[in-house]
Every structure is written in C-alpha cells, then in structure tokens.
C-alpha positions in Angstrom: 10.8 -3.9 21.5 12.4 -5.2 18.9 9.4 -7.5 18.4 7.1 -4.6 18.5 9.1 -2.8 15.9 9.1 -5.8 13.5 5.3 -5.9 14.0 4.8 -2.0 13.0 7.3 -2.7 9.9 5.2 -5.4 8.7 2.0 -3.2 9.1 3.7 -0.4 7.2 4.8 -2.5 4.6 0.9 -4.1 4.2 -0.2 -0.5 4.1 2.2 0.9 1.5 1.3 -2.2 -0.6 -2.3 -1.5 -0.5 -1.6 2.3 -0.9 0.7 1.5 -4.0 -2.0 -0.9 -5.4 -4.9 1.6 -4.9 -3.0 4.3 -6.9 -2.1 1.9 -9.6 -6.2 0.9 -10.0 -6.8 4.5 -9.9 -4.6 5.5 -12.4 -5.7 2.6 -14.5 -9.3 4.0 -14.3 -7.9 7.5 -15.2 -6.0 6.3 -18.4 -9.0 4.5 -19.9 -11.4 7.2 -19.3 -13.3 5.6 -16.1 
C-alpha cells in the first residue's frame, strides 16, 4: 500500500512538472506574440 502511494506521488510530481513546463512555454509564446 505504501509502495503504491509512493509510485502515485512520483507520477503526480512528474505530471505537475510537465503541466507547469507546458504552461510556462505557452506564457512565453504569448508574451512574445507567437
């Protein structure tokens, strides 16, 4: 149970990092007018 929770947390961290990176890129593109 604890092992599964750790795996889920790792995936969640990776997912949040990916989403944050994509949002950063989108903001970068918008600020420079595509």
